[in-house]
C-alpha positions in Angstrom: -112.3 82.9 -17.1 -111.5 79.4 -18.4 -110.0 80.8 -21.6 -107.7 83.1 -19.6 -106.6 80.3 -17.2 -105.9 78.1 -20.2 -103.7 80.8 -21.8 -101.8 81.4 -18.6 -101.2 77.6 -18.2 -99.8 77.5 -21.8 -97.4 80.3 -20.9 -96.1 79.2 -17.5 -96.6 75.4 -17.2 -94.2 72.8 -18.6 -97.2 70.7 -19.6 -100.5 72.6 -19.7 -102.4 69.3 -19.6 -100.8 68.4 -16.2 -100.6 71.8 -14.4 -98.3 72.2 -11.5 -98.9 75.9 -10.7 -102.4 76.9 -11.6 -104.6 74.2 -10.1 -108.4 73.7 -10.4 -110.1 73.3 -7.1 -113.5 71.7 -7.7 -116.5 73.7 -6.6 -114.2 76.6 -5.4 -112.2 78.0 -8.3 -108.5 78.1 -9.0 -105.4 78.0 -6.8 -101.9 79.2 -7.6 -99.5 76.8 -6.0 -96.1 78.3 -6.1 -93.0 76.2 -5.7 -90.9 76.9 -2.6 -87.2 77.6 -3.3 
C-alpha cells in the first residue's frame, strides 16, 4: 500500500514530500483531501 500511495503522490502532488491531497492519518490510514473550487 505504501508503494502505491507514494506513486500516486508523485503523480498528483506538486511536492510529494509535502502532500496536500493524499494525507497520512496516523493509526487510521490515508485521507484524500480534495480542494474545494
